[in-house]
N, C-alpha and C positions, 0 to 999 in steps of 0.2 A: 488420589492422583494429583501430582504437582501440576500447577498451571504452566502453560508455555510462556505466557506473559503475565507477570505479577507486578503491579505498580502500587506503591504504598506512599500515601501522603505527599504526592508530587505537587510542587508549587513553584511559581515564578512571579516576580514583580517587575514592572517596567516603570521606572521613576517611582512615583508613589502609588501606582495602580497595581493591585493584586490581580493579575490576569488569569491565573489558575491557582486554586487554593485547595490543599488537602485532597487531591484527586487520587482515587483508588479504583483499580480495575483488575479483574482476574479473568484471563481468557484461556480456556482449555485447548488442547491440541485438536486440530481439525474442526474447530468451532467457527461458525459464521456469526460475527458479533458486530453490532451497530453502535456508533457513537453519534447521538443526535442532539439537537438543541437550536435555539434561535440564532440568527446572525449575531456575531459578536460574543457568543457564549464562551468561546475559548477552545473550540474543537481543533482548529488547525494549529493553535499554540500547543495543544497536547501532542499532536503529530510531530511538531517541530522539536518538542522535548524528547520524544521517543527516538527520534532519528538523529539527534545531536546537533540540529540547527541552533537550538538554544540549550544552554546549560541550566538545569534547575537550581534554585537556591534552597530547596528543601525536598526531601523524599528520596525514594529509591526505585530503580527500574531493574527488574530481573527478567532475563530472557533465557528460558530453559535452564533456570538455576544459576545463570551467570550474571553477575552484577555489571550492567553496562551504563550505569548512571554517569552522565556527563562526559562520556567518551566521544571521540571525534566521529563525524559522520561516516568516514571511510571504515573505521574500526567497527562501528555498529552495523554497517552493511556487511562486512565480513563475518560478524557474529551471527547474522541471519535475518536482518530486517530489510525488506525492500518496500519501495513506496511509489505510488503514482500520484499525480497532481490534478487539481480541479481544472487548471488550464494546462492542456496536454503539452508536455515538454519533451518533444522528440528532437533529434538532430535532423532538421527538415531537409538539409541539403546532402544528407547521406542516404544511401539506399536503405530499403527495408531490412535487407540482410545485415548490413553494417550496423544498423541501430541495435539489433539483437546481439551482435558480436561485442558491442561496447559493454553490455551486461556480462558477457562471458569472461571479460578480462579480470574479473574478481578471482577466477579459479585457474586461469591459463596464463603462463608467463614465458617471456623470452627477453633476453637483454637488449639494450639499445643497439649494441654492436651487431648482435645476431640479426636484428631487424634491418639495420642499414645495409649490411652485407648479404642479406637474405641467405643466411647459413641454414644447414639442414634442420636445425631445431626450429628456426623461424617458420620454415615451410611446413614442417610436421604439425606444429601448434596451430598455424593458420588453417591447415586442412581439417584438423580436428574441430576447430571452432566453426568452420563453414558447415560441417556435417551436423554439429549440435544445433547451430542456429536454424538450419533447414528443418531439422526434426521438430523444433519448437514452432516454426512457421506453419508446418503441416498441421500441427495440433489446432492452430487457430485459423486454418484454411487461408493462409496468406502466402503459401509457397509460390503461387502463380505470379505474384507481384514482388517477388524477392529482390529483383534488380531495379524496380522503380524507386524514384525519390520518395521519401516519406511524406513530403509536402504534397504529393500528387494523390495521396489516398483520400477517399471520403472519410468523413468524421468518425463514423462507427469503426472503420478499419484502423484508423489512427489510434483509437482507444484500445483496440485489440492489440495493436503493435506495442503500445506502451506497457500493457500487462505482460505481453510475451517477453519484452526486454527486462522487466522487473523479475520475472521468473527465471531468466537466464543466470541471475546471480545465485540461484539455488537457495532461496530464503527459507527460513522456518516460519516466518510471519510476513504476510502481505498486507500492507496498509493502502487502502484505496480512498483517496480524497475526492468525494463527490463524483464518482465514476459516471453517474447518469446526467451530469450537467450538460445542457445543450442538446440532449437527445429527445427525439419524439417518442410517443408511447410504444411504437413498434420496436424501435432501437432499444428502448429500456427493457422491454420483454426479452429481447435477444441477449442483452447484457446480464439479466438475471440468470438466464440459462447458462451463460458463459461462466459466471462466478460460481455457480453450483458445480459446473463441469471442472473448473480449476481445483476446487476443493477435493473433488472425488479423484480426478486424474493424478494430481500431484500430492494428495494427502495434505493439502495446504490449510493453514490457519489464516483466517481473513478477519481483519478489523477495518470497518469502513465508516466514513463520514458520509451522510447522505441526507438530503432534504426531501427526496421523493418518498413519500410514506407508503406508496404502493410497493416500491422496491424493498423498503425497510421491512414492512410487515410480511412481504412475500418470501424473503430469504434469511432474515436475521433470526437466530434462535434466542439471543439475549440482546438487551439494550442497556446502555448507560445514557442518561439524559443530563446534559450540562446546562446550567443557567447561571449567568454572571460568574463564570469560572469555577462554580462548585457543582458537585453531583446533586441533582434534584431527585432522581429516581433511578433504580437499577434492578434488573432481574429479567425474567422471561418476557419476551416481546409483547405478548397479549396483555399481561398484567401491567406492564409499564405504560403501554399506549392507552390503557383505560384508567390510569392514575389521574384523579381529578386535578392534582397539582400540575401534571404534565399537560393536560388538556387546557388548563388556564394559561400556563406560561408559554407553551409551545404552539399549540393549535389555535390559540386565541379564541376559544369558545367559552 
């Protein structure tokens, strides 16, 4: 079976520093996959390469067989990669509903003139987006706060909203950058349930960066460990977490 995400020998340098070197990863459809490593190991740089924030100077990225190496962020989003961030990036002064509708604009279109004049196509597209956004909010139990400002939501609900907005783009691959950052153990437990639910409900493939080892060991089926921009260990979660090199470099034991 062909991998949904197939990354080969990906690399980038900043000045004279090799930030990521010969990075390889293969993520199967509907897999929950973790990317871990010490601070500064290059994990977020990898996410930036996968999403077009940075252009790699070596290697190749294939998404569902399509070469997306070095494409613009908008084109990679349309190809099927959605992302959340360690520091939640919602449109804080928009409503919860409108935040999700931003994600829906990938697939729903009307012209500027149709929007300004509020022509029938504008109204029909907006109605369809309202319905789809509400359906997503119901999945995450956020429909009751649809009209509230995103800034007024508690932290855990803001994280849910960010994931709902990412899913609104109808991605093939969801990248979660430290989703448990800032969460207490109870919230982390709920997040684990939610990530499993997203995988099952949306048949979603998930690649996540995370420092919380309880979350990583609890939901990730496979792991890649980065250290100083290079792959240190890769494979089934249990095997990787028991690798002496990983314990030394990452867990500091």
